[in-house]
N, CA, C and O atoms as a Maestro MAE file, in Angstrom:
{
 s_m_m2io_version
 :::
 2.0.0
}

f_m_ct {
 s_m_title
 :::
 protein
 m_atom[328] {
  # First column is atom index #
  i_m_mmod_type
  r_m_x_coord
  r_m_y_coord
  r_m_z_coord
  i_m_residue_number
  s_m_chain_name
  s_m_pdb_residue_name
  s_m_pdb_atom_name
  i_m_atomic_number
  :::
  1 25 96.782 112.932 106.095 1 A "MET " " N  " 7
  2 3 96.407 111.631 106.612 1 A "MET " " CA " 6
  3 2 97.490 111.101 107.525 1 A "MET " " C  " 6
  4 15 98.671 111.409 107.363 1 A "MET " " O  " 8
  5 25 97.073 110.304 108.476 2 A "SER " " N  " 7
  6 3 98.046 109.703 109.372 2 A "SER " " CA " 6
  7 2 98.689 108.500 108.687 2 A "SER " " C  " 6
  8 15 98.114 107.948 107.749 2 A "SER " " O  " 8
  9 25 99.875 108.086 109.139 3 A "PRO " " N  " 7
  10 3 100.547 106.946 108.516 3 A "PRO " " CA " 6
  11 2 99.725 105.659 108.598 3 A "PRO " " C  " 6
  12 15 99.858 104.796 107.730 3 A "PRO " " O  " 8
  13 25 98.880 105.511 109.621 4 A "LYS " " N  " 7
  14 3 98.098 104.290 109.744 4 A "LYS " " CA " 6
  15 2 97.042 104.170 108.660 4 A "LYS " " C  " 6
  16 15 96.714 103.058 108.247 4 A "LYS " " O  " 8
  17 25 96.504 105.278 108.193 5 A "THR " " N  " 7
  18 3 95.424 105.212 107.227 5 A "THR " " CA " 6
  19 2 95.886 105.361 105.784 5 A "THR " " C  " 6
  20 15 95.124 105.089 104.856 5 A "THR " " O  " 8
  21 25 97.117 105.786 105.592 6 A "SER " " N  " 7
  22 3 97.556 105.999 104.214 6 A "SER " " CA " 6
  23 2 97.874 104.688 103.519 6 A "SER " " C  " 6
  24 15 97.591 104.548 102.330 6 A "SER " " O  " 8
  25 25 98.462 103.710 104.230 7 A "GLY " " N  " 7
  26 3 98.758 102.413 103.638 7 A "GLY " " CA " 6
  27 2 99.805 102.450 102.551 7 A "GLY " " C  " 6
  28 15 99.878 101.516 101.752 7 A "GLY " " O  " 8
  29 25 100.611 103.479 102.486 8 A "GLY " " N  " 7
  30 3 101.578 103.603 101.406 8 A "GLY " " CA " 6
  31 2 102.988 103.228 101.791 8 A "GLY " " C  " 6
  32 15 103.931 103.641 101.116 8 A "GLY " " O  " 8
  33 25 103.173 102.450 102.865 9 A "ASP " " N  " 7
  34 3 104.534 102.107 103.277 9 A "ASP " " CA " 6
  35 2 105.048 100.835 102.617 9 A "ASP " " C  " 6
  36 15 106.189 100.444 102.860 9 A "ASP " " O  " 8
  37 25 104.241 100.180 101.791 10 A "GLY " " N  " 7
  38 3 104.696 99.007 101.059 10 A "GLY " " CA " 6
  39 2 104.692 97.728 101.863 10 A "GLY " " C  " 6
  40 15 105.219 96.717 101.399 10 A "GLY " " O  " 8
  41 25 104.127 97.734 103.031 11 A "ARG " " N  " 7
  42 3 104.109 96.526 103.855 11 A "ARG " " CA " 6
  43 2 102.859 95.704 103.583 11 A "ARG " " C  " 6
  44 15 101.817 96.227 103.189 11 A "ARG " " O  " 8
  45 25 102.996 94.402 103.806 12 A "ALA " " N  " 7
  46 3 101.864 93.489 103.661 12 A "ALA " " CA " 6
  47 2 100.926 93.676 104.846 12 A "ALA " " C  " 6
  48 15 101.311 94.307 105.831 12 A "ALA " " O  " 8
  49 25 99.705 93.146 104.779 13 A "PRO " " N  " 7
  50 3 98.740 93.341 105.864 13 A "PRO " " CA " 6
  51 2 99.227 92.879 107.235 13 A "PRO " " C  " 6
  52 15 98.774 93.434 108.236 13 A "PRO " " O  " 8
  53 25 100.104 91.917 107.339 14 A "GLY " " N  " 7
  54 3 100.606 91.439 108.628 14 A "GLY " " CA " 6
  55 2 101.704 92.303 109.203 14 A "GLY " " C  " 6
  56 15 102.225 91.982 110.271 14 A "GLY " " O  " 8
  57 25 102.079 93.382 108.546 15 A "GLY " " N  " 7
  58 3 103.137 94.252 109.025 15 A "GLY " " CA " 6
  59 2 104.509 93.867 108.500 15 A "GLY " " C  " 6
  60 15 105.495 94.534 108.813 15 A "GLY " " O  " 8
  61 25 104.594 92.802 107.707 16 A "ARG " " N  " 7
  62 3 105.873 92.369 107.146 16 A "ARG " " CA " 6
  63 2 106.049 92.970 105.764 16 A "ARG " " C  " 6
  64 15 105.082 93.257 105.058 16 A "ARG " " O  " 8
  65 25 107.287 93.149 105.404 17 A "ALA " " N  " 7
  66 3 107.589 93.642 104.063 17 A "ALA " " CA " 6
  67 2 107.271 92.543 103.055 17 A "ALA " " C  " 6
  68 15 107.432 91.365 103.372 17 A "ALA " " O  " 8
  69 25 106.827 92.891 101.856 18 A "PRO " " N  " 7
  70 3 106.568 91.870 100.840 18 A "PRO " " CA " 6
  71 2 107.845 91.098 100.533 18 A "PRO " " C  " 6
  72 15 108.914 91.691 100.386 18 A "PRO " " O  " 8
  73 25 107.734 89.785 100.436 19 A "GLY " " N  " 7
  74 3 108.899 88.956 100.147 19 A "GLY " " CA " 6
  75 2 109.717 88.601 101.376 19 A "GLY " " C  " 6
  76 15 110.808 88.044 101.249 19 A "GLY " " O  " 8
  77 25 109.207 88.914 102.574 20 A "ALA " " N  " 7
  78 3 109.936 88.603 103.800 20 A "ALA " " CA " 6
  79 2 109.984 87.092 104.011 20 A "ALA " " C  " 6
  80 15 109.076 86.366 103.607 20 A "ALA " " O  " 8
  81 25 111.049 86.637 104.644 21 A "VAL " " N  " 7
  82 3 111.197 85.221 104.958 21 A "VAL " " CA " 6
  83 2 110.329 84.918 106.178 21 A "VAL " " C  " 6
  84 15 110.513 85.497 107.249 21 A "VAL " " O  " 8
  85 25 109.379 83.998 105.994 22 A "THR " " N  " 7
  86 3 108.493 83.603 107.074 22 A "THR " " CA " 6
  87 2 108.737 82.133 107.407 22 A "THR " " C  " 6
  88 15 109.287 81.402 106.584 22 A "THR " " O  " 8
  89 25 108.340 81.693 108.591 23 A "PRO " " N  " 7
  90 3 108.498 80.267 108.923 23 A "PRO " " CA " 6
  91 2 107.798 79.347 107.920 23 A "PRO " " C  " 6
  92 15 108.319 78.281 107.593 23 A "PRO " " O  " 8
  93 25 106.636 79.745 107.434 24 A "ALA " " N  " 7
  94 3 105.922 78.912 106.466 24 A "ALA " " CA " 6
  95 2 106.716 78.781 105.166 24 A "ALA " " C  " 6
  96 15 106.738 77.710 104.560 24 A "ALA " " O  " 8
  97 25 107.358 79.852 104.741 25 A "ARG " " N  " 7
  98 3 108.158 79.793 103.514 25 A "ARG " " CA " 6
  99 2 109.400 78.938 103.711 25 A "ARG " " C  " 6
  100 15 109.808 78.228 102.792 25 A "ARG " " O  " 8
  101 25 110.003 78.993 104.883 26 A "VAL " " N  " 7
  102 3 111.182 78.166 105.165 26 A "VAL " " CA " 6
  103 2 110.799 76.692 105.159 26 A "VAL " " C  " 6
  104 15 111.494 75.873 104.557 26 A "VAL " " O  " 8
  105 25 109.700 76.347 105.825 27 A "VAL " " N  " 7
  106 3 109.241 74.955 105.866 27 A "VAL " " CA " 6
  107 2 108.882 74.490 104.455 27 A "VAL " " C  " 6
  108 15 109.216 73.368 104.073 27 A "VAL " " O  " 8
  109 25 108.209 75.335 103.682 28 A "GLY " " N  " 7
  110 3 107.869 74.978 102.308 28 A "GLY " " CA " 6
  111 2 109.100 74.732 101.457 28 A "GLY " " C  " 6
  112 15 109.129 73.789 100.666 28 A "GLY " " O  " 8
  113 25 110.116 75.568 101.609 29 A "ALA " " N  " 7
  114 3 111.351 75.393 100.846 29 A "ALA " " CA " 6
  115 2 112.071 74.103 101.252 29 A "ALA " " C  " 6
  116 15 112.602 73.394 100.397 29 A "ALA " " O  " 8
  117 25 112.089 73.800 102.544 30 A "LEU " " N  " 7
  118 3 112.733 72.561 103.010 30 A "LEU " " CA " 6
  119 2 111.989 71.331 102.505 30 A "LEU " " C  " 6
  120 15 112.615 70.368 102.062 30 A "LEU " " O  " 8
  121 25 110.668 71.353 102.566 31 A "LEU " " N  " 7
  122 3 109.895 70.226 102.057 31 A "LEU " " CA " 6
  123 2 110.087 70.067 100.549 31 A "LEU " " C  " 6
  124 15 110.203 68.947 100.051 31 A "LEU " " O  " 8
  125 25 110.121 71.170 99.835 32 A "GLY " " N  " 7
  126 3 110.363 71.104 98.400 32 A "GLY " " CA " 6
  127 2 111.726 70.508 98.080 32 A "GLY " " C  " 6
  128 15 111.859 69.710 97.151 32 A "GLY " " O  " 8
  129 25 112.732 70.894 98.847 33 A "ALA " " N  " 7
  130 3 114.078 70.347 98.633 33 A "ALA " " CA " 6
  131 2 114.105 68.847 98.934 33 A "ALA " " C  " 6
  132 15 114.728 68.081 98.198 33 A "ALA " " O  " 8
  133 25 113.437 68.424 100.003 34 A "LEU " " N  " 7
  134 3 113.383 66.995 100.332 34 A "LEU " " CA " 6
  135 2 112.662 66.198 99.246 34 A "LEU " " C  " 6
  136 15 113.076 65.087 98.917 34 A "LEU " " O  " 8
  137 25 111.598 66.751 98.695 35 A "VAL " " N  " 7
  138 3 110.875 66.072 97.622 35 A "VAL " " CA " 6
  139 2 111.778 65.927 96.404 35 A "VAL " " C  " 6
  140 15 111.823 64.861 95.791 35 A "VAL " " O  " 8
  141 25 112.495 66.986 96.046 36 A "LEU " " N  " 7
  142 3 113.387 66.900 94.890 36 A "LEU " " CA " 6
  143 2 114.508 65.885 95.111 36 A "LEU " " C  " 6
  144 15 114.851 65.137 94.195 36 A "LEU " " O  " 8
  145 25 115.078 65.850 96.309 37 A "ILE " " N  " 7
  146 3 116.122 64.861 96.614 37 A "ILE " " CA " 6
  147 2 115.562 63.457 96.475 37 A "ILE " " C  " 6
  148 15 116.201 62.597 95.869 37 A "ILE " " O  " 8
  149 25 114.373 63.208 97.027 38 A "PHE " " N  " 7
  150 3 113.739 61.896 96.955 38 A "PHE " " CA " 6
  151 2 113.465 61.498 95.511 38 A "PHE " " C  " 6
  152 15 113.722 60.362 95.113 38 A "PHE " " O  " 8
  153 25 112.950 62.429 94.738 39 A "VAL " " N  " 7
  154 3 112.616 62.133 93.337 39 A "VAL " " CA " 6
  155 2 113.867 61.780 92.549 39 A "VAL " " C  " 6
  156 15 113.874 60.783 91.827 39 A "VAL " " O  " 8
  157 25 114.918 62.568 92.671 40 A "PHE " " N  " 7
  158 3 116.092 62.344 91.844 40 A "PHE " " CA " 6
  159 2 116.989 61.218 92.339 40 A "PHE " " C  " 6
  160 15 117.928 60.832 91.642 40 A "PHE " " O  " 8
  161 25 116.721 60.685 93.524 41 A "GLN " " N  " 7
  162 3 117.433 59.485 93.962 41 A "GLN " " CA " 6
  163 2 116.739 58.216 93.478 41 A "GLN " " C  " 6
  164 15 117.306 57.128 93.583 41 A "GLN " " O  " 8
  165 25 115.540 58.335 92.958 42 A "ASN " " N  " 7
  166 3 114.778 57.193 92.475 42 A "ASN " " CA " 6
  167 2 114.615 57.316 90.966 42 A "ASN " " C  " 6
  168 15 113.574 57.750 90.474 42 A "ASN " " O  " 8
  169 25 115.667 56.923 90.235 43 A "THR " " N  " 7
  170 3 115.686 57.152 88.788 43 A "THR " " CA " 6
  171 2 115.465 55.884 87.977 43 A "THR " " C  " 6
  172 15 115.509 55.945 86.748 43 A "THR " " O  " 8
  173 25 115.231 54.750 88.602 44 A "GLY " " N  " 7
  174 3 115.026 53.510 87.852 44 A "GLY " " CA " 6
  175 2 113.718 53.504 87.081 44 A "GLY " " C  " 6
  176 15 112.848 54.344 87.312 44 A "GLY " " O  " 8
  177 25 113.581 52.549 86.160 45 A "THR " " N  " 7
  178 3 112.370 52.415 85.363 45 A "THR " " CA " 6
  179 2 111.364 51.542 86.106 45 A "THR " " C  " 6
  180 15 111.738 50.578 86.774 45 A "THR " " O  " 8
  181 25 110.091 51.889 85.981 46 A "THR " " N  " 7
  182 3 109.044 51.132 86.651 46 A "THR " " CA " 6
  183 2 107.829 51.003 85.746 46 A "THR " " C  " 6
  184 15 107.657 51.771 84.799 46 A "THR " " O  " 8
  185 25 106.990 50.021 86.051 47 A "GLU " " N  " 7
  186 3 105.730 49.820 85.333 47 A "GLU " " CA " 6
  187 2 104.626 50.531 86.094 47 A "GLU " " C  " 6
  188 15 104.482 50.348 87.302 47 A "GLU " " O  " 8
  189 25 103.852 51.334 85.397 48 A "ILE " " N  " 7
  190 3 102.741 52.076 85.994 48 A "ILE " " CA " 6
  191 2 101.448 51.541 85.394 48 A "ILE " " C  " 6
  192 15 101.310 51.460 84.174 48 A "ILE " " O  " 8
  193 25 100.496 51.175 86.260 49 A "GLN " " N  " 7
  194 3 99.189 50.705 85.796 49 A "GLN " " CA " 6
  195 2 98.123 51.692 86.237 49 A "GLN " " C  " 6
  196 15 98.051 52.076 87.404 49 A "GLN " " O  " 8
  197 25 97.305 52.092 85.289 50 A "LEU " " N  " 7
  198 3 96.164 52.948 85.579 50 A "LEU " " CA " 6
  199 2 94.972 52.388 84.823 50 A "LEU " " C  " 6
  200 15 94.923 52.425 83.594 50 A "LEU " " O  " 8
  201 25 94.023 51.876 85.571 51 A "LEU " " N  " 7
  202 3 92.846 51.205 85.012 51 A "LEU " " CA " 6
  203 2 93.305 50.052 84.125 51 A "LEU " " C  " 6
  204 15 93.845 49.074 84.642 51 A "LEU " " O  " 8
  205 25 93.111 50.128 82.820 52 A "ALA " " N  " 7
  206 3 93.435 49.000 81.938 52 A "ALA " " CA " 6
  207 2 94.775 49.182 81.230 52 A "ALA " " C  " 6
  208 15 95.240 48.247 80.578 52 A "ALA " " O  " 8
  209 25 95.405 50.334 81.331 53 A "SER " " N  " 7
  210 3 96.656 50.560 80.599 53 A "SER " " CA " 6
  211 2 97.865 50.372 81.506 53 A "SER " " C  " 6
  212 15 97.800 50.573 82.719 53 A "SER " " O  " 8
  213 25 98.957 49.985 80.883 54 A "GLU " " N  " 7
  214 3 100.217 49.804 81.607 54 A "GLU " " CA " 6
  215 2 101.332 50.424 80.768 54 A "GLU " " C  " 6
  216 15 101.483 50.122 79.585 54 A "GLU " " O  " 8
  217 25 102.116 51.307 81.418 55 A "ILE " " N  " 7
  218 3 103.231 51.934 80.708 55 A "ILE " " CA " 6
  219 2 104.497 51.789 81.530 55 A "ILE " " C  " 6
  220 15 104.445 51.606 82.747 55 A "ILE " " O  " 8
  221 25 105.621 51.869 80.864 56 A "SER " " N  " 7
  222 3 106.924 51.836 81.518 56 A "SER " " CA " 6
  223 2 107.507 53.240 81.452 56 A "SER " " C  " 6
  224 15 107.585 53.844 80.382 56 A "SER " " O  " 8
  225 25 107.917 53.753 82.616 57 A "MET " " N  " 7
  226 3 108.457 55.114 82.656 57 A "MET " " CA " 6
  227 2 109.460 55.215 83.801 57 A "MET " " C  " 6
  228 15 109.469 54.366 84.692 57 A "MET " " O  " 8
  229 25 110.311 56.251 83.783 58 A "PRO " " N  " 7
  230 3 111.242 56.444 84.896 58 A "PRO " " CA " 6
  231 2 110.474 56.723 86.196 58 A "PRO " " C  " 6
  232 15 109.480 57.449 86.201 58 A "PRO " " O  " 8
  233 25 110.943 56.144 87.269 59 A "LEU " " N  " 7
  234 3 110.280 56.301 88.555 59 A "LEU " " CA " 6
  235 2 110.247 57.757 88.993 59 A "LEU " " C  " 6
  236 15 109.266 58.192 89.597 59 A "LEU " " O  " 8
  237 25 111.303 58.525 88.701 60 A "TRP " " N  " 7
  238 3 111.330 59.932 89.116 60 A "TRP " " CA " 6
  239 2 110.221 60.720 88.435 60 A "TRP " " C  " 6
  240 15 109.666 61.647 89.025 60 A "TRP " " O  " 8
  241 25 109.893 60.358 87.199 61 A "LEU " " N  " 7
  242 3 108.835 61.060 86.490 61 A "LEU " " CA " 6
  243 2 107.464 60.739 87.093 61 A "LEU " " C  " 6
  244 15 106.609 61.616 87.212 61 A "LEU " " O  " 8
  245 25 107.268 59.481 87.469 62 A "ALA " " N  " 7
  246 3 106.014 59.092 88.123 62 A "ALA " " CA " 6
  247 2 105.877 59.794 89.477 62 A "ALA " " C  " 6
  248 15 104.795 60.267 89.823 62 A "ALA " " O  " 8
  249 25 106.963 59.863 90.237 63 A "LEU " " N  " 7
  250 3 106.932 60.544 91.538 63 A "LEU " " CA " 6
  251 2 106.692 62.042 91.377 63 A "LEU " " C  " 6
  252 15 105.926 62.640 92.132 63 A "LEU " " O  " 8
  253 25 107.344 62.635 90.401 64 A "LEU " " N  " 7
  254 3 107.167 64.062 90.161 64 A "LEU " " CA " 6
  255 2 105.729 64.367 89.731 64 A "LEU " " C  " 6
  256 15 105.133 65.342 90.188 64 A "LEU " " O  " 8
  257 25 105.184 63.535 88.861 65 A "GLY " " N  " 7
  258 3 103.801 63.714 88.434 65 A "GLY " " CA " 6
  259 2 102.826 63.575 89.598 65 A "GLY " " C  " 6
  260 15 101.869 64.343 89.705 65 A "GLY " " O  " 8
  261 25 103.066 62.605 90.462 66 A "THR " " N  " 7
  262 3 102.214 62.425 91.636 66 A "THR " " CA " 6
  263 2 102.319 63.625 92.560 66 A "THR " " C  " 6
  264 15 101.315 64.069 93.118 66 A "THR " " O  " 8
  265 25 103.526 64.153 92.728 67 A "GLY " " N  " 7
  266 3 103.705 65.340 93.564 67 A "GLY " " CA " 6
  267 2 102.995 66.562 93.001 67 A "GLY " " C  " 6
  268 15 102.415 67.348 93.750 67 A "GLY " " O  " 8
  269 25 103.041 66.724 91.687 68 A "VAL " " N  " 7
  270 3 102.360 67.857 91.055 68 A "VAL " " CA " 6
  271 2 100.854 67.733 91.234 68 A "VAL " " C  " 6
  272 15 100.183 68.715 91.553 68 A "VAL " " O  " 8
  273 25 100.316 66.527 91.030 69 A "VAL " " N  " 7
  274 3 98.879 66.314 91.222 69 A "VAL " " CA " 6
  275 2 98.499 66.599 92.675 69 A "VAL " " C  " 6
  276 15 97.466 67.219 92.929 69 A "VAL " " O  " 8
  277 25 99.312 66.161 93.622 70 A "GLY " " N  " 7
  278 3 99.043 66.434 95.032 70 A "GLY " " CA " 6
  279 2 99.092 67.922 95.357 70 A "GLY " " C  " 6
  280 15 98.261 68.421 96.115 70 A "GLY " " O  " 8
  281 25 100.057 68.628 94.788 71 A "ALA " " N  " 7
  282 3 100.159 70.071 95.033 71 A "ALA " " CA " 6
  283 2 98.964 70.815 94.459 71 A "ALA " " C  " 6
  284 15 98.449 71.747 95.078 71 A "ALA " " O  " 8
  285 25 98.528 70.405 93.285 72 A "VAL " " N  " 7
  286 3 97.353 71.048 92.679 72 A "VAL " " CA " 6
  287 2 96.115 70.784 93.528 72 A "VAL " " C  " 6
  288 15 95.322 71.697 93.759 72 A "VAL " " O  " 8
  289 25 95.938 69.559 93.993 73 A "CYS " " N  " 7
  290 3 94.792 69.244 94.861 73 A "CYS " " CA " 6
  291 2 94.860 70.052 96.151 73 A "CYS " " C  " 6
  292 15 93.842 70.583 96.595 73 A "CYS " " O  " 8
  293 25 96.024 70.154 96.754 74 A "GLY " " N  " 7
  294 3 96.181 70.953 97.971 74 A "GLY " " CA " 6
  295 2 95.868 72.413 97.738 74 A "GLY " " C  " 6
  296 15 95.223 73.055 98.568 74 A "GLY " " O  " 8
  297 25 96.321 72.944 96.609 75 A "ALA " " N  " 7
  298 3 96.044 74.345 96.287 75 A "ALA " " CA " 6
  299 2 94.547 74.574 96.078 75 A "ALA " " C  " 6
  300 15 94.007 75.596 96.501 75 A "ALA " " O  " 8
  301 25 93.887 73.627 95.430 76 A "LEU " " N  " 7
  302 3 92.449 73.755 95.215 76 A "LEU " " CA " 6
  303 2 91.683 73.724 96.538 76 A "LEU " " C  " 6
  304 15 90.745 74.497 96.726 76 A "LEU " " O  " 8
  305 25 92.072 72.845 97.446 77 A "PHE " " N  " 7
  306 3 91.400 72.785 98.745 77 A "PHE " " CA " 6
  307 2 91.660 74.058 99.547 77 A "PHE " " C  " 6
  308 15 90.754 74.572 100.203 77 A "PHE " " O  " 8
  309 25 92.881 74.566 99.499 78 A "ALA " " N  " 7
  310 3 93.199 75.802 100.219 78 A "ALA " " CA " 6
  311 2 92.435 76.970 99.622 78 A "ALA " " C  " 6
  312 15 91.978 77.845 100.358 78 A "ALA " " O  " 8
  313 25 92.284 77.005 98.300 79 A "TRP " " N  " 7
  314 3 91.562 78.078 97.639 79 A "TRP " " CA " 6
  315 2 90.089 78.050 98.013 79 A "TRP " " C  " 6
  316 15 89.475 79.102 98.190 79 A "TRP " " O  " 8
  317 25 89.511 76.849 98.137 80 A "ARG " " N  " 7
  318 3 88.086 76.740 98.475 80 A "ARG " " CA " 6
  319 2 87.805 77.148 99.907 80 A "ARG " " C  " 6
  320 15 86.687 77.565 100.210 80 A "ARG " " O  " 8
  321 25 88.786 77.042 100.807 81 A "ARG " " N  " 7
  322 3 88.592 77.399 102.206 81 A "ARG " " CA " 6
  323 2 88.524 78.900 102.404 81 A "ARG " " C  " 6
  324 15 87.979 79.358 103.408 81 A "ARG " " O  " 8
  325 25 89.061 79.681 101.477 82 A "ARG " " N  " 7
  326 3 89.106 81.140 101.634 82 A "ARG " " CA " 6
  327 2 87.785 81.771 101.398 82 A "ARG " " C  " 6
  328 15 87.658 82.992 101.492 82 A "ARG " " O  " 8
  :::
 }
 m_bond[327] {
  # First column is bond index #
  i_m_from
  i_m_to
  i_m_order
  :::
  1 1 2 1
  2 2 3 1
  3 3 4 2
  4 3 5 1
  5 5 6 1
  6 6 7 1
  7 7 8 2
  8 7 9 1
  9 9 10 1
  10 10 11 1
  11 11 12 2
  12 11 13 1
  13 13 14 1
  14 14 15 1
  15 15 16 2
  16 15 17 1
  17 17 18 1
  18 18 19 1
  19 19 20 2
  20 19 21 1
  21 21 22 1
  22 22 23 1
  23 23 24 2
  24 23 25 1
  25 25 26 1
  26 26 27 1
  27 27 28 2
  28 27 29 1
  29 29 30 1
  30 30 31 1
  31 31 32 2
  32 31 33 1
  33 33 34 1
  34 34 35 1
  35 35 36 2
  36 35 37 1
  37 37 38 1
  38 38 39 1
  39 39 40 2
  40 39 41 1
  41 41 42 1
  42 42 43 1
  43 43 44 2
  44 43 45 1
  45 45 46 1
  46 46 47 1
  47 47 48 2
  48 47 49 1
  49 49 50 1
  50 50 51 1
  51 51 52 2
  52 51 53 1
  53 53 54 1
  54 54 55 1
  55 55 56 2
  56 55 57 1
  57 57 58 1
  58 58 59 1
  59 59 60 2
  60 59 61 1
  61 61 62 1
  62 62 63 1
  63 63 64 2
  64 63 65 1
  65 65 66 1
  66 66 67 1
  67 67 68 2
  68 67 69 1
  69 69 70 1
  70 70 71 1
  71 71 72 2
  72 71 73 1
  73 73 74 1
  74 74 75 1
  75 75 76 2
  76 75 77 1
  77 77 78 1
  78 78 79 1
  79 79 80 2
  80 79 81 1
  81 81 82 1
  82 82 83 1
  83 83 84 2
  84 83 85 1
  85 85 86 1
  86 86 87 1
  87 87 88 2
  88 87 89 1
  89 89 90 1
  90 90 91 1
  91 91 92 2
  92 91 93 1
  93 93 94 1
  94 94 95 1
  95 95 96 2
  96 95 97 1
  97 97 98 1
  98 98 99 1
  99 99 100 2
  100 99 101 1
  101 101 102 1
  102 102 103 1
  103 103 104 2
  104 103 105 1
  105 105 106 1
  106 106 107 1
  107 107 108 2
  108 107 109 1
  109 109 110 1
  110 110 111 1
  111 111 112 2
  112 111 113 1
  113 113 114 1
  114 114 115 1
  115 115 116 2
  116 115 117 1
  117 117 118 1
  118 118 119 1
  119 119 120 2
  120 119 121 1
  121 121 122 1
  122 122 123 1
  123 123 124 2
  124 123 125 1
  125 125 126 1
  126 126 127 1
  127 127 128 2
  128 127 129 1
  129 129 130 1
  130 130 131 1
  131 131 132 2
  132 131 133 1
  133 133 134 1
  134 134 135 1
  135 135 136 2
  136 135 137 1
  137 137 138 1
  138 138 139 1
  139 139 140 2
  140 139 141 1
  141 141 142 1
  142 142 143 1
  143 143 144 2
  144 143 145 1
  145 145 146 1
  146 146 147 1
  147 147 148 2
  148 147 149 1
  149 149 150 1
  150 150 151 1
  151 151 152 2
  152 151 153 1
  153 153 154 1
  154 154 155 1
  155 155 156 2
  156 155 157 1
  157 157 158 1
  158 158 159 1
  159 159 160 2
  160 159 161 1
  161 161 162 1
  162 162 163 1
  163 163 164 2
  164 163 165 1
  165 165 166 1
  166 166 167 1
  167 167 168 2
  168 167 169 1
  169 169 170 1
  170 170 171 1
  171 171 172 2
  172 171 173 1
  173 173 174 1
  174 174 175 1
  175 175 176 2
  176 175 177 1
  177 177 178 1
  178 178 179 1
  179 179 180 2
  180 179 181 1
  181 181 182 1
  182 182 183 1
  183 183 184 2
  184 183 185 1
  185 185 186 1
  186 186 187 1
  187 187 188 2
  188 187 189 1
  189 189 190 1
  190 190 191 1
  191 191 192 2
  192 191 193 1
  193 193 194 1
  194 194 195 1
  195 195 196 2
  196 195 197 1
  197 197 198 1
  198 198 199 1
  199 199 200 2
  200 199 201 1
  201 201 202 1
  202 202 203 1
  203 203 204 2
  204 203 205 1
  205 205 206 1
  206 206 207 1
  207 207 208 2
  208 207 209 1
  209 209 210 1
  210 210 211 1
  211 211 212 2
  212 211 213 1
  213 213 214 1
  214 214 215 1
  215 215 216 2
  216 215 217 1
  217 217 218 1
  218 218 219 1
  219 219 220 2
  220 219 221 1
  221 221 222 1
  222 222 223 1
  223 223 224 2
  224 223 225 1
  225 225 226 1
  226 226 227 1
  227 227 228 2
  228 227 229 1
  229 229 230 1
  230 230 231 1
  231 231 232 2
  232 231 233 1
  233 233 234 1
  234 234 235 1
  235 235 236 2
  236 235 237 1
  237 237 238 1
  238 238 239 1
  239 239 240 2
  240 239 241 1
  241 241 242 1
  242 242 243 1
  243 243 244 2
  244 243 245 1
  245 245 246 1
  246 246 247 1
  247 247 248 2
  248 247 249 1
  249 249 250 1
  250 250 251 1
  251 251 252 2
  252 251 253 1
  253 253 254 1
  254 254 255 1
  255 255 256 2
  256 255 257 1
  257 257 258 1
  258 258 259 1
  259 259 260 2
  260 259 261 1
  261 261 262 1
  262 262 263 1
  263 263 264 2
  264 263 265 1
  265 265 266 1
  266 266 267 1
  267 267 268 2
  268 267 269 1
  269 269 270 1
  270 270 271 1
  271 271 272 2
  272 271 273 1
  273 273 274 1
  274 274 275 1
  275 275 276 2
  276 275 277 1
  277 277 278 1
  278 278 279 1
  279 279 280 2
  280 279 281 1
  281 281 282 1
  282 282 283 1
  283 283 284 2
  284 283 285 1
  285 285 286 1
  286 286 287 1
  287 287 288 2
  288 287 289 1
  289 289 290 1
  290 290 291 1
  291 291 292 2
  292 291 293 1
  293 293 294 1
  294 294 295 1
  295 295 296 2
  296 295 297 1
  297 297 298 1
  298 298 299 1
  299 299 300 2
  300 299 301 1
  301 301 302 1
  302 302 303 1
  303 303 304 2
  304 303 305 1
  305 305 306 1
  306 306 307 1
  307 307 308 2
  308 307 309 1
  309 309 310 1
  310 310 311 1
  311 311 312 2
  312 311 313 1
  313 313 314 1
  314 314 315 1
  315 315 316 2
  316 315 317 1
  317 317 318 1
  318 318 319 1
  319 319 320 2
  320 319 321 1
  321 321 322 1
  322 322 323 1
  323 323 324 2
  324 323 325 1
  325 325 326 1
  326 326 327 1
  327 327 328 2
  :::
 }
}
């Protein structure tokens, strides 16, 4: 078989090696770092209201929870587009 049809060189479909640094991964890592910096700089306590309940919690935990919910929603939308 020719090298083009064997597919045994370990490369991803785009011709890049698995685990290669791509622009999308760099941007994702930078955004993740910025989110973590923002979250951990906001450590005060805050009141959170959802419908009829009200709780007091650290602001960083509320921000982190909101970020996780947003990431899950984004992943679900990206998964549905495929």
